[in-house]
Every structure is written in structure tokens, then in C-alpha cells.
N, CA, C and O atoms as a GROMACS GRO file, in nm:
protein
  588
    1MET      N    1  16.540   9.745  -4.719
    1MET     CA    2  16.664   9.817  -4.715
    1MET      C    3  16.639   9.955  -4.661
    1MET      O    4  16.547  10.024  -4.704
    2ALA      N    5  16.720   9.996  -4.566
    2ALA     CA    6  16.712  10.131  -4.513
    2ALA      C    7  16.840  10.204  -4.545
    2ALA      O    8  16.947  10.143  -4.555
    3THR      N    9  16.830  10.333  -4.562
    3THR     CA   10  16.948  10.415  -4.586
    3THR      C   11  16.952  10.523  -4.481
    3THR      O   12  16.850  10.586  -4.452
    4GLY      N   13  17.067  10.545  -4.423
    4GLY     CA   14  17.078  10.649  -4.323
    4GLY      C   15  17.218  10.703  -4.314
    4GLY      O   16  17.313  10.641  -4.362
    5VAL      N   17  17.230  10.817  -4.254
    5VAL     CA   18  17.360  10.879  -4.231
    5VAL      C   19  17.396  10.854  -4.086
    5VAL      O   20  17.316  10.884  -3.996
    6TRP      N   21  17.513  10.801  -4.062
    6TRP     CA   22  17.555  10.780  -3.924
    6TRP      C   23  17.698  10.824  -3.907
    6TRP      O   24  17.786  10.782  -3.981
    7THR      N   25  17.721  10.909  -3.808
    7THR     CA   26  17.856  10.946  -3.770
    7THR      C   27  17.863  10.950  -3.619
    7THR      O   28  17.774  11.006  -3.555
    8ASP      N   29  17.966  10.891  -3.561
    8ASP     CA   30  17.989  10.907  -3.418
    8ASP      C   31  18.044  11.046  -3.393
    8ASP      O   32  18.028  11.102  -3.284
    9ALA      N   33  18.105  11.101  -3.493
    9ALA     CA   34  18.152  11.240  -3.493
    9ALA      C   35  18.140  11.286  -3.637
    9ALA      O   36  18.128  11.204  -3.728
   10ALA      N   37  18.142  11.414  -3.659
   10ALA     CA   38  18.128  11.467  -3.795
   10ALA      C   39  18.243  11.418  -3.883
   10ALA      O   40  18.350  11.383  -3.833
   11ASP      N   41  18.220  11.417  -4.014
   11ASP     CA   42  18.329  11.384  -4.106
   11ASP      C   43  18.449  11.469  -4.065
   11ASP      O   44  18.434  11.587  -4.033
   12THR      N   45  18.564  11.411  -4.067
   12THR     CA   46  18.682  11.479  -4.017
   12THR      C   47  18.782  11.502  -4.128
   12THR      O   48  18.818  11.409  -4.201
   13GLN      N   49  18.827  11.625  -4.142
   13GLN     CA   50  18.935  11.653  -4.235
   13GLN      C   51  19.063  11.631  -4.157
   13GLN      O   52  19.098  11.712  -4.071
   14LEU      N   53  19.133  11.524  -4.185
   14LEU     CA   54  19.248  11.485  -4.105
   14LEU      C   55  19.372  11.569  -4.132
   14LEU      O   56  19.439  11.614  -4.040
   15GLU      N   57  19.399  11.589  -4.259
   15GLU     CA   58  19.527  11.653  -4.291
   15GLU      C   59  19.515  11.723  -4.426
   15GLU      O   60  19.464  11.666  -4.522
   16THR      N   61  19.562  11.844  -4.432
   16THR     CA   62  19.568  11.916  -4.559
   16THR      C   63  19.714  11.919  -4.604
   16THR      O   64  19.804  11.948  -4.526
   17THR      N   65  19.734  11.888  -4.730
   17THR     CA   66  19.871  11.884  -4.783
   17THR      C   67  19.881  11.981  -4.900
   17THR      O   68  19.792  12.063  -4.921
   18LEU      N   69  19.988  11.973  -4.973
   18LEU     CA   70  20.011  12.058  -5.088
   18LEU      C   71  19.893  12.057  -5.183
   18LEU      O   72  19.838  11.950  -5.211
   19ASN      N   73  19.853  12.171  -5.234
   19ASN     CA   74  19.742  12.186  -5.327
   19ASN      C   75  19.606  12.151  -5.267
   19ASN      O   76  19.511  12.125  -5.341
   20GLY      N   77  19.596  12.151  -5.134
   20GLY     CA   78  19.467  12.132  -5.070
   20GLY      C   79  19.418  11.990  -5.058
   20GLY      O   80  19.303  11.970  -5.018
   21CYS      N   81  19.498  11.890  -5.090
   21CYS     CA   82  19.455  11.751  -5.073
   21CYS      C   83  19.423  11.726  -4.927
   21CYS      O   84  19.486  11.782  -4.838
   22TYR      N   85  19.324  11.640  -4.901
   22TYR     CA   86  19.286  11.612  -4.763
   22TYR      C   87  19.228  11.472  -4.753
   22TYR      O   88  19.193  11.409  -4.853
   23VAL      N   89  19.217  11.424  -4.629
   23VAL     CA   90  19.160  11.293  -4.601
   23VAL      C   91  19.037  11.311  -4.514
   23VAL      O   92  19.043  11.376  -4.409
   24LEU      N   93  18.924  11.256  -4.557
   24LEU     CA   94  18.803  11.252  -4.475
   24LEU      C   95  18.798  11.116  -4.406
   24LEU      O   96  18.838  11.016  -4.463
   25SER      N   97  18.750  11.114  -4.282
   25SER     CA   98  18.735  10.986  -4.213
   25SER      C   99  18.610  10.988  -4.126
   25SER      O  100  18.559  11.094  -4.090
   26ASN      N  101  18.564  10.870  -4.093
   26ASN     CA  102  18.449  10.854  -4.006
   26ASN      C  103  18.460  10.717  -3.940
   26ASN      O  104  18.499  10.619  -4.004
   27THR      N  105  18.426  10.711  -3.812
   27THR     CA  106  18.418  10.585  -3.740
   27THR      C  107  18.271  10.554  -3.718
   27THR      O  108  18.196  10.636  -3.666
   28VAL      N  109  18.230  10.434  -3.759
   28VAL     CA  110  18.090  10.392  -3.748
   28VAL      C  111  18.081  10.278  -3.648
   28VAL      O  112  18.146  10.175  -3.663
   29ASN      N  113  17.999  10.298  -3.546
   29ASN     CA  114  17.971  10.197  -3.444
   29ASN      C  115  17.828  10.150  -3.467
   29ASN      O  116  17.734  10.224  -3.439
   30MET      N  117  17.810  10.029  -3.519
   30MET     CA  118  17.676   9.982  -3.555
   30MET      C  119  17.583   9.973  -3.434
   30MET      O  120  17.463   9.996  -3.448
   31THR      N  121  17.634   9.939  -3.318
   31THR     CA  122  17.548   9.934  -3.199
   31THR      C  123  17.487  10.070  -3.173
   31THR      O  124  17.368  10.080  -3.145
   32ASN      N  125  17.568  10.176  -3.182
   32ASN     CA  126  17.516  10.311  -3.161
   32ASN      C  127  17.421  10.353  -3.273
   32ASN      O  128  17.319  10.417  -3.248
   33ALA      N  129  17.454  10.317  -3.397
   33ALA     CA  130  17.369  10.353  -3.510
   33ALA      C  131  17.232  10.288  -3.499
   33ALA      O  132  17.130  10.352  -3.525
   34ILE      N  133  17.229  10.161  -3.461
   34ILE     CA  134  17.102  10.089  -3.447
   34ILE      C  135  17.022  10.148  -3.331
   34ILE      O  136  16.901  10.168  -3.343
   35ALA      N  137  17.090  10.176  -3.219
   35ALA     CA  138  17.021  10.230  -3.101
   35ALA      C  139  16.958  10.366  -3.128
   35ALA      O  140  16.852  10.397  -3.074
   36SER      N  141  17.022  10.445  -3.212
   36SER     CA  142  16.969  10.578  -3.240
   36SER      C  143  16.867  10.576  -3.354
   36SER      O  144  16.804  10.678  -3.382
   37ALA      N  145  16.852  10.461  -3.419
   37ALA     CA  146  16.757  10.445  -3.530
   37ALA      C  147  16.774  10.553  -3.636
   37ALA      O  148  16.676  10.611  -3.684
   38VAL      N  149  16.898  10.579  -3.672
   38VAL     CA  150  16.928  10.679  -3.774
   38VAL      C  151  16.872  10.631  -3.903
   38VAL      O  152  16.893  10.515  -3.939
   39PRO      N  153  16.801  10.714  -3.976
   39PRO     CA  154  16.663  10.677  -4.003
   39PRO      C  155  16.649  10.533  -4.045
   39PRO      O  156  16.693  10.493  -4.153
   40SER      N  157  16.590  10.458  -3.961
   40SER     CA  158  16.552  10.318  -3.987
   40SER      C  159  16.670  10.224  -4.007
   40SER      O  160  16.652  10.118  -4.067
   41ILE      N  161  16.787  10.258  -3.960
   41ILE     CA  162  16.900  10.165  -3.968
   41ILE      C  163  16.879  10.056  -3.865
   41ILE      O  164  16.865  10.083  -3.746
   42THR      N  165  16.878   9.933  -3.912
   42THR     CA  166  16.857   9.819  -3.822
   42THR      C  167  16.979   9.730  -3.815
   42THR      O  168  16.987   9.642  -3.729
   43GLY      N  169  17.075   9.751  -3.905
   43GLY     CA  170  17.191   9.663  -3.911
   43GLY      C  171  17.162   9.537  -3.989
   43GLY      O  172  17.243   9.444  -3.989
   44ALA      N  173  17.048   9.532  -4.056
   44ALA     CA  174  17.010   9.413  -4.132
   44ALA      C  175  17.071   9.418  -4.272
   44ALA      O  176  17.127   9.518  -4.315
   45ALA      N  177  17.057   9.304  -4.340
   45ALA     CA  178  17.107   9.295  -4.477
   45ALA      C  179  17.050   9.406  -4.562
   45ALA      O  180  16.932   9.438  -4.552
   46ALA      N  181  17.132   9.464  -4.646
   46ALA     CA  182  17.097   9.568  -4.743
   46ALA      C  183  17.084   9.707  -4.682
   46ALA      O  184  17.050   9.800  -4.754
   47ASP      N  185  17.107   9.725  -4.552
   47ASP     CA  186  17.113   9.861  -4.498
   47ASP      C  187  17.230   9.933  -4.564
   47ASP      O  188  17.335   9.874  -4.589
   48VAL      N  189  17.211  10.061  -4.593
   48VAL     CA  190  17.315  10.144  -4.653
   48VAL      C  191  17.341  10.262  -4.562
   48VAL      O  192  17.249  10.336  -4.527
   49LEU      N  193  17.466  10.280  -4.524
   49LEU     CA  194  17.505  10.394  -4.440
   49LEU      C  195  17.583  10.493  -4.525
   49LEU      O  196  17.683  10.457  -4.587
   50ASN      N  197  17.537  10.618  -4.528
   50ASN     CA  198  17.610  10.725  -4.596
   50ASN      C  199  17.718  10.772  -4.499
   50ASN      O  200  17.689  10.846  -4.405
   51CYS      N  201  17.842  10.730  -4.521
   51CYS     CA  202  17.947  10.749  -4.421
   51CYS      C  203  18.032  10.874  -4.439
   51CYS      O  204  18.072  10.935  -4.340
   52LEU      N  205  18.060  10.914  -4.562
   52LEU     CA  206  18.142  11.031  -4.588
   52LEU      C  207  18.072  11.119  -4.690
   52LEU      O  208  18.021  11.070  -4.790
   53THR      N  209  18.070  11.249  -4.665
   53THR     CA  210  18.012  11.344  -4.760
   53THR      C  211  18.122  11.400  -4.847
   53THR      O  212  18.217  11.461  -4.798
   54ILE      N  213  18.109  11.378  -4.977
   54ILE     CA  214  18.208  11.427  -5.073
   54ILE      C  215  18.153  11.554  -5.137
   54ILE      O  216  18.046  11.550  -5.198
   55PRO      N  217  18.223  11.666  -5.125
   55PRO     CA  218  18.174  11.790  -5.186
   55PRO      C  219  18.181  11.786  -5.338
   55PRO      O  220  18.257  11.709  -5.397
   56ALA      N  221  18.101  11.871  -5.401
   56ALA     CA  222  18.106  11.886  -5.547
   56ALA      C  223  18.246  11.930  -5.589
   56ALA      O  224  18.318  11.991  -5.511
   57ASP      N  225  18.282  11.898  -5.711
   57ASP     CA  226  18.411  11.936  -5.768
   57ASP      C  227  18.528  11.881  -5.688
   57ASP      O  228  18.622  11.952  -5.653
   58THR      N  229  18.520  11.752  -5.659
   58THR     CA  230  18.625  11.684  -5.582
   58THR      C  231  18.660  11.553  -5.652
   58THR      O  232  18.572  11.483  -5.702
   59VAL      N  233  18.788  11.522  -5.656
   59VAL     CA  234  18.833  11.391  -5.701
   59VAL      C  235  18.868  11.310  -5.578
   59VAL      O  236  18.945  11.354  -5.493
   60VAL      N  237  18.813  11.191  -5.569
   60VAL     CA  238  18.851  11.097  -5.464
   60VAL      C  239  18.948  10.999  -5.527
   60VAL      O  240  18.915  10.929  -5.623
   61LEU      N  241  19.069  10.996  -5.473
   61LEU     CA  242  19.175  10.911  -5.529
   61LEU      C  243  19.167  10.768  -5.478
   61LEU      O  244  19.194  10.673  -5.552
   62GLN      N  245  19.131  10.753  -5.350
   62GLN     CA  246  19.130  10.620  -5.290
   62GLN      C  247  19.040  10.620  -5.167
   62GLN      O  248  19.022  10.723  -5.102
   63VAL      N  249  18.985  10.503  -5.136
   63VAL     CA  250  18.902  10.483  -5.018
   63VAL      C  251  18.955  10.358  -4.947
   63VAL      O  252  18.997  10.262  -5.012
   64ALA      N  253  18.953  10.360  -4.813
   64ALA     CA  254  18.993  10.243  -4.735
   64ALA      C  255  18.895  10.227  -4.619
   64ALA      O  256  18.832  10.324  -4.575
   65ILE      N  257  18.884  10.105  -4.570
   65ILE     CA  258  18.798  10.075  -4.457
   65ILE      C  259  18.872   9.980  -4.364
   65ILE      O  260  18.938   9.886  -4.410
   66GLU      N  261  18.861  10.004  -4.235
   66GLU     CA  262  18.926   9.918  -4.135
   66GLU      C  263  18.821   9.868  -4.038
   66GLU      O  264  18.752   9.948  -3.974
   67VAL      N  265  18.808   9.736  -4.026
   67VAL     CA  266  18.720   9.678  -3.926
   67VAL      C  267  18.799   9.672  -3.795
   67VAL      O  268  18.901   9.604  -3.786
   68THR      N  269  18.749   9.746  -3.694
   68THR     CA  270  18.819   9.752  -3.566
   68THR      C  271  18.753   9.666  -3.458
   68THR      O  272  18.818   9.629  -3.360
   69THR      N  273  18.626   9.634  -3.476
   69THR     CA  274  18.554   9.539  -3.390
   69THR      C  275  18.469   9.453  -3.483
   69THR      O  276  18.388   9.507  -3.559
   70VAL      N  277  18.486   9.322  -3.478
   70VAL     CA  278  18.421   9.234  -3.574
   70VAL      C  279  18.272   9.220  -3.548
   70VAL      O  280  18.223   9.244  -3.437
   71SER      N  281  18.200   9.181  -3.653
   71SER     CA  282  18.056   9.156  -3.646
   71SER      C  283  18.029   9.031  -3.562
   71SER      O  284  18.110   8.939  -3.558
   72ALA      N  285  17.914   9.031  -3.496
   72ALA     CA  286  17.874   8.914  -3.418
   72ALA      C  287  17.809   8.808  -3.505
   72ALA      O  288  17.780   8.698  -3.459
   73ILE      N  289  17.785   8.840  -3.631
   73ILE     CA  290  17.718   8.748  -3.724
   73ILE      C  291  17.820   8.696  -3.824
   73ILE      O  292  17.889   8.774  -3.890
   74SER      N  293  17.831   8.563  -3.836
   74SER     CA  294  17.928   8.507  -3.930
   74SER      C  295  17.886   8.538  -4.074
   74SER      O  296  17.769   8.560  -4.102
   75SER      N  297  17.984   8.539  -4.161
   75SER     CA  298  17.963   8.564  -4.304
   75SER      C  299  17.909   8.704  -4.334
   75SER      O  300  17.842   8.723  -4.435
   76SER      N  301  17.936   8.800  -4.248
   76SER     CA  302  17.896   8.939  -4.274
   76SER      C  303  18.001   9.004  -4.364
   76SER      O  304  18.121   8.991  -4.341
   77THR      N  305  17.954   9.075  -4.466
   77THR     CA  306  18.046   9.149  -4.551
   77THR      C  307  17.992   9.290  -4.571
   77THR      O  308  17.874   9.318  -4.548
   78LEU      N  309  18.081   9.378  -4.616
   78LEU     CA  310  18.047   9.517  -4.642
   78LEU      C  311  18.094   9.553  -4.782
   78LEU      O  312  18.202   9.512  -4.824
   79ASP      N  313  18.012   9.628  -4.855
   79ASP     CA  314  18.054   9.686  -4.982
   79ASP      C  315  18.067   9.835  -4.963
   79ASP      O  316  17.991   9.895  -4.887
   80VAL      N  317  18.163   9.897  -5.031
   80VAL     CA  318  18.184  10.041  -5.021
   80VAL      C  319  18.170  10.099  -5.161
   80VAL      O  320  18.237  10.055  -5.255
   81GLY      N  321  18.083  10.199  -5.174
   81GLY     CA  322  18.061  10.261  -5.303
   81GLY      C  323  18.003  10.400  -5.287
   81GLY      O  324  18.031  10.471  -5.191
   82ASP      N  325  17.919  10.439  -5.385
   82ASP     CA  326  17.852  10.569  -5.379
   82ASP      C  327  17.715  10.554  -5.443
   82ASP      O  328  17.669  10.442  -5.467
   83GLY      N  329  17.649  10.666  -5.471
   83GLY     CA  330  17.514  10.662  -5.525
   83GLY      C  331  17.502  10.595  -5.661
   83GLY      O  332  17.394  10.547  -5.696
   84SER      N  333  17.609  10.591  -5.738
   84SER     CA  334  17.600  10.530  -5.870
   84SER      C  335  17.667  10.393  -5.880
   84SER      O  336  17.655  10.326  -5.982
   85GLY      N  337  17.736  10.352  -5.777
   85GLY     CA  338  17.802  10.222  -5.778
   85GLY      C  339  17.818  10.170  -5.637
   85GLY      O  340  17.914  10.207  -5.569
   86PRO      N  341  17.726  10.084  -5.589
   86PRO     CA  342  17.726  10.043  -5.449
   86PRO      C  343  17.849   9.965  -5.402
   86PRO      O  344  17.873   9.955  -5.282
   87ASP      N  345  17.926   9.911  -5.495
   87ASP     CA  346  18.049   9.840  -5.456
   87ASP      C  347  18.166   9.883  -5.544
   87ASP      O  348  18.260   9.806  -5.565
   88SER      N  349  18.159  10.004  -5.594
   88SER     CA  350  18.261  10.050  -5.689
   88SER      C  351  18.392  10.093  -5.626
   88SER      O  352  18.490  10.114  -5.697
   89TRP      N  353  18.396  10.107  -5.494
   89TRP     CA  354  18.523  10.136  -5.427
   89TRP      C  355  18.586  10.008  -5.372
   89TRP      O  356  18.700   9.976  -5.403
   90ILE      N  357  18.510   9.935  -5.289
   90ILE     CA  358  18.563   9.812  -5.228
   90ILE      C  359  18.452   9.708  -5.225
   90ILE      O  360  18.338   9.740  -5.191
   91GLN      N  361  18.485   9.586  -5.261
   91GLN     CA  362  18.386   9.479  -5.266
   91GLN      C  363  18.412   9.374  -5.159
   91GLN      O  364  18.526   9.331  -5.138
   92ALA      N  365  18.306   9.334  -5.090
   92ALA     CA  366  18.305   9.220  -4.998
   92ALA      C  367  18.412   9.226  -4.889
   92ALA      O  368  18.493   9.135  -4.875
   93VAL      N  369  18.410   9.335  -4.812
   93VAL     CA  370  18.499   9.345  -4.696
   93VAL      C  371  18.450   9.246  -4.591
   93VAL      O  372  18.331   9.244  -4.558
   94ASP      N  373  18.539   9.166  -4.538
   94ASP     CA  374  18.503   9.067  -4.436
   94ASP      C  375  18.483   9.139  -4.302
   94ASP      O  376  18.578   9.189  -4.243
   95ALA      N  377  18.357   9.144  -4.256
   95ALA     CA  378  18.325   9.211  -4.130
   95ALA      C  379  18.353   9.123  -4.009
   95ALA      O  380  18.327   9.162  -3.896
   96ASN      N  381  18.406   9.003  -4.033
   96ASN     CA  382  18.440   8.911  -3.925
   96ASN      C  383  18.591   8.901  -3.904
   96ASN      O  384  18.638   8.811  -3.834
   97ALA      N  385  18.666   8.993  -3.964
   97ALA     CA  386  18.811   8.991  -3.949
   97ALA      C  387  18.862   9.131  -3.921
   97ALA      O  388  18.819   9.228  -3.985
   98LEU      N  389  18.952   9.143  -3.825
   98LEU     CA  390  19.016   9.270  -3.796
   98LEU      C  391  19.118   9.295  -3.906
   98LEU      O  392  19.224   9.232  -3.909
   99ALA      N  393  19.086   9.387  -3.995
   99ALA     CA  394  19.174   9.411  -4.110
   99ALA      C  395  19.140   9.544  -4.175
   99ALA      O  396  19.033   9.600  -4.152
  100THR      N  397  19.232   9.592  -4.255
  100THR     CA  398  19.210   9.712  -4.336
  100THR      C  399  19.204   9.670  -4.482
  100THR      O  400  19.287   9.593  -4.530
  101SER      N  401  19.102   9.721  -4.553
  101SER     CA  402  19.087   9.693  -4.695
  101SER      C  403  19.101   9.822  -4.772
  101SER      O  404  19.039   9.923  -4.738
  102ILE      N  405  19.182   9.821  -4.876
  102ILE     CA  406  19.204   9.938  -4.960
  102ILE      C  407  19.128   9.916  -5.091
  102ILE      O  408  19.116   9.803  -5.138
  103GLY      N  409  19.077  10.025  -5.147
  103GLY     CA  410  18.995  10.019  -5.267
  103GLY      C  411  19.048   9.923  -5.372
  103GLY      O  412  19.164   9.928  -5.410
  104ASP      N  413  18.958   9.832  -5.418
  104ASP     CA  414  18.992   9.737  -5.523
  104ASP      C  415  18.884   9.729  -5.630
  104ASP      O  416  18.894   9.649  -5.723
  105GLY      N  417  18.782   9.813  -5.617
  105GLY     CA  418  18.671   9.814  -5.712
  105GLY      C  419  18.702   9.896  -5.836
  105GLY      O  420  18.816   9.939  -5.856
  106ALA      N  421  18.601   9.917  -5.917
  106ALA     CA  422  18.617   9.984  -6.046
  106ALA      C  423  18.675  10.125  -6.032
  106ALA      O  424  18.759  10.164  -6.112
  107TYR      N  425  18.630  10.201  -5.932
  107TYR     CA  426  18.681  10.338  -5.916
  107TYR      C  427  18.828  10.336  -5.878
  107TYR      O  428  18.907  10.415  -5.931
  108ALA      N  429  18.866  10.248  -5.789
  108ALA     CA  430  19.007  10.239  -5.748
  108ALA      C  431  19.093  10.195  -5.866
  108ALA      O  432  19.204  10.246  -5.884
  109GLN      N  433  19.044  10.103  -5.947
  109GLN     CA  434  19.119  10.055  -6.062
  109GLN      C  435  19.134  10.164  -6.168
  109GLN      O  436  19.226  10.161  -6.249
  110ALA      N  437  19.041  10.260  -6.167
  110ALA     CA  438  19.048  10.372  -6.262
  110ALA      C  439  19.124  10.491  -6.203
  110ALA      O  440  19.120  10.601  -6.258
  111ALA      N  441  19.194  10.469  -6.093
  111ALA     CA  442  19.274  10.572  -6.025
  111ALA      C  443  19.188  10.683  -5.966
  111ALA      O  444  19.231  10.798  -5.957
  112GLY      N  445  19.065  10.649  -5.925
  112GLY     CA  446  18.980  10.744  -5.856
  112GLY      C  447  18.857  10.782  -5.934
  112GLY      O  448  18.834  10.733  -6.045
  113LYS      N  449  18.777  10.870  -5.873
  113LYS     CA  450  18.655  10.918  -5.937
  113LYS      C  451  18.640  11.067  -5.914
  113LYS      O  452  18.666  11.117  -5.804
  114SER      N  453  18.600  11.138  -6.017
  114SER     CA  454  18.572  11.281  -6.008
  114SER      C  455  18.424  11.301  -5.979
  114SER      O  456  18.339  11.250  -6.052
  115TYR      N  457  18.393  11.376  -5.873
  115TYR     CA  458  18.256  11.406  -5.835
  115TYR      C  459  18.224  11.549  -5.875
  115TYR      O  460  18.268  11.644  -5.809
  116ALA      N  461  18.147  11.566  -5.983
  116ALA     CA  462  18.106  11.700  -6.028
  116ALA      C  463  18.002  11.759  -5.933
  116ALA      O  464  17.998  11.880  -5.913
  117SER      N  465  17.919  11.672  -5.876
  117SER     CA  466  17.821  11.718  -5.776
  117SER      C  467  17.844  11.640  -5.648
  117SER      O  468  17.907  11.535  -5.648
  118ALA      N  469  17.792  11.694  -5.538
  118ALA     CA  470  17.812  11.631  -5.407
  118ALA      C  471  17.754  11.490  -5.405
  118ALA      O  472  17.654  11.462  -5.472
  119ASP      N  473  17.816  11.403  -5.330
  119ASP     CA  474  17.773  11.264  -5.318
  119ASP      C  475  17.819  11.214  -5.182
  119ASP      O  476  17.876  11.290  -5.103
  120THR      N  477  17.794  11.088  -5.156
  120THR     CA  478  17.842  11.027  -5.032
  120THR      C  479  17.915  10.898  -5.064
  120THR      O  480  17.886  10.832  -5.164
  121ILE      N  481  18.009  10.863  -4.979
  121ILE     CA  482  18.070  10.732  -4.983
  121ILE      C  483  17.987  10.647  -4.886
  121ILE      O  484  17.972  10.681  -4.769
  122ASP      N  485  17.934  10.537  -4.938
  122ASP     CA  486  17.838  10.457  -4.865
  122ASP      C  487  17.893  10.319  -4.833
  122ASP      O  488  17.976  10.264  -4.906
  123VAL      N  489  17.845  10.263  -4.722
  123VAL     CA  490  17.876  10.125  -4.686
  123VAL      C  491  17.746  10.047  -4.682
  123VAL      O  492  17.652  10.083  -4.611
  124LYS      N  493  17.743   9.939  -4.762
  124LYS     CA  494  17.624   9.853  -4.766
  124LYS      C  495  17.653   9.727  -4.686
  124LYS      O  496  17.755   9.660  -4.707
  125ILE      N  497  17.562   9.695  -4.595
  125ILE     CA  498  17.575   9.576  -4.513
  125ILE      C  499  17.524   9.456  -4.592
  125ILE      O  500  17.413   9.459  -4.647
  126LYS      N  501  17.604   9.351  -4.598
  126LYS     CA  502  17.563   9.229  -4.666
  126LYS      C  503  17.578   9.113  -4.568
  126LYS      O  504  17.688   9.072  -4.534
  127VAL      N  505  17.464   9.063  -4.523
  127VAL     CA  506  17.461   8.951  -4.430
  127VAL      C  507  17.337   8.869  -4.462
  127VAL      O  508  17.236   8.925  -4.504
  128ALA      N  509  17.344   8.741  -4.444
  128ALA     CA  510  17.232   8.655  -4.482
  128ALA      C  511  17.104   8.688  -4.405
  128ALA      O  512  16.995   8.687  -4.463
  129SER      N  513  17.116   8.718  -4.278
  129SER     CA  514  16.998   8.748  -4.198
  129SER      C  515  17.042   8.818  -4.070
  129SER      O  516  17.161   8.840  -4.048
  130ALA      N  517  16.947   8.851  -3.989
  130ALA     CA  518  16.971   8.912  -3.858
  130ALA      C  519  17.036   9.050  -3.871
  130ALA      O  520  17.021   9.116  -3.974
  131VAL      N  521  17.106   9.091  -3.770
  131VAL     CA  522  17.168   9.222  -3.767
  131VAL      C  523  17.316   9.208  -3.737
  131VAL      O  524  17.363   9.100  -3.701
  132VAL      N  525  17.390   9.318  -3.753
  132VAL     CA  526  17.535   9.314  -3.730
  132VAL      C  527  17.573   9.400  -3.609
  132VAL      O  528  17.645   9.499  -3.626
  133PRO      N  529  17.526   9.365  -3.489
  133PRO     CA  530  17.567   9.442  -3.372
  133PRO      C  531  17.715   9.422  -3.346
  133PRO      O  532  17.776   9.328  -3.397
  134LEU      N  533  17.771   9.507  -3.268
  134LEU     CA  534  17.912   9.505  -3.225
  134LEU      C  535  18.006   9.558  -3.331
  134LEU      O  536  18.114   9.606  -3.296
  135LEU      N  537  17.971   9.551  -3.458
  135LEU     CA  538  18.061   9.593  -3.565
  135LEU      C  539  18.098   9.740  -3.553
  135LEU      O  540  18.012   9.827  -3.539
  136ILE      N  541  18.228   9.767  -3.558
  136ILE     CA  542  18.280   9.903  -3.562
  136ILE      C  543  18.382   9.908  -3.674
  136ILE      O  544  18.470   9.823  -3.684
  137PHE      N  545  18.369  10.010  -3.759
  137PHE     CA  546  18.466  10.026  -3.866
  137PHE      C  547  18.498  10.173  -3.887
  137PHE      O  548  18.419  10.262  -3.852
  138LYS      N  549  18.616  10.197  -3.944
  138LYS     CA  550  18.660  10.332  -3.978
  138LYS      C  551  18.678  10.335  -4.129
  138LYS      O  552  18.730  10.241  -4.189
  139ILE      N  553  18.634  10.446  -4.190
  139ILE     CA  554  18.644  10.461  -4.335
  139ILE      C  555  18.714  10.590  -4.367
  139ILE      O  556  18.693  10.691  -4.300
  140TRP      N  557  18.799  10.589  -4.471
  140TRP     CA  558  18.875  10.706  -4.515
  140TRP      C  559  18.857  10.729  -4.664
  140TRP      O  560  18.830  10.636  -4.739
  141ALA      N  561  18.871  10.854  -4.705
  141ALA     CA  562  18.876  10.888  -4.847
  141ALA      C  563  18.984  10.995  -4.866
  141ALA      O  564  18.986  11.096  -4.795
  142VAL      N  565  19.071  10.974  -4.963
  142VAL     CA  566  19.174  11.071  -4.999
  142VAL      C  567  19.115  11.159  -5.109
  142VAL      O  568  19.079  11.110  -5.216
  143CYS      N  569  19.105  11.290  -5.083
  143CYS     CA  570  19.032  11.381  -5.170
  143CYS      C  571  19.121  11.494  -5.224
  143CYS      O  572  19.215  11.540  -5.157
  144VAL      N  573  19.089  11.538  -5.345
  144VAL     CA  574  19.157  11.650  -5.407
  144VAL      C  575  19.048  11.747  -5.457
  144VAL      O  576  18.966  11.710  -5.540
  145PRO      N  577  19.047  11.871  -5.406
  145PRO     CA  578  18.948  11.968  -5.454
  145PRO      C  579  18.986  12.016  -5.593
  145PRO      O  580  19.104  12.034  -5.624
  146LEU      N  581  18.884  12.038  -5.678
  146LEU     CA  582  18.912  12.084  -5.813
  146LEU      C  583  18.893  12.235  -5.828
  146LEU      O  584  18.920  12.291  -5.934
  147ASN      N  585  18.848  12.300  -5.723
  147ASN     CA  586  18.826  12.445  -5.734
  147ASN      C  587  18.923  12.522  -5.647
  147ASN      O  588  18.919  12.645  -5.644
   0.00000   0.00000   0.00000
């Protein structure tokens, strides 16, 4: 298993609303991530990508992921979580279907998670073997600063 940070562009604050709420997003292109070998990302089973950086003293209300280009490997799935729960935001996203998945894991069922210290929203690749080239996905987090 390799863990790496990959962004085609920096985490993006999309919109600020009343009381400072904002949305972070990132688009991940696995072909580019594998080519750049961000550290040791191969696209193989159990690779973990740190996709969004969540600042300390932030509540994340919801996370969503959209597969925009499907995986070339059948039965590929993705889990979305953080350092303490690898699938606590979204479980078993089908990487072979163009679709958007909204948080259904333990954190989403608890109406979000409060991050006292900085963390990352991570995507774990789950595939029986080989790599997941071609896969492109976008991930979002709705955030509320506590300070």
C-alpha cells in the first residue's frame, strides 16, 4: 500500500457563504498521478490518495465524489474516509460507473465530523489486482470553520 498526495490543481475553495462555510474540491486523474509517481502511487489495490486537506478546527458536514472517467479495470471501487476511518465518509464507490456518490458512511450518518486538528480526506483504491489507469474523479467537502 502506498500513500500519496495528488492534486491536478491545489485544493480549491469554491464558494464562501454566510458564516464562512466553504466547499473544498479536487480533481484526481489517476493516469497523471501514476505517471508522476506521487510518492509511490501505482494505482494498485490499497493505494491511498490524500485528496483534500482539512484545516484544524473545522467541521466537515458532507463529502461527495463523482467518477467522471471510469476505471479500465472491472470491479474497481473506492472508499472515502480520513486518517481514523478509511471508509467513514463513503463506502464502495463504483469506479466503473459515471456517477456521483454522496456520503453514506458513519460520519455522514452522524451529520458530519469535527476536526480538532488538521487531517485529510482520503480515497482508497480497492481493486482485485493490477492498476486503475484512466480513472478520473472529483471530490468535494462542505466545511464550516470553528474559529
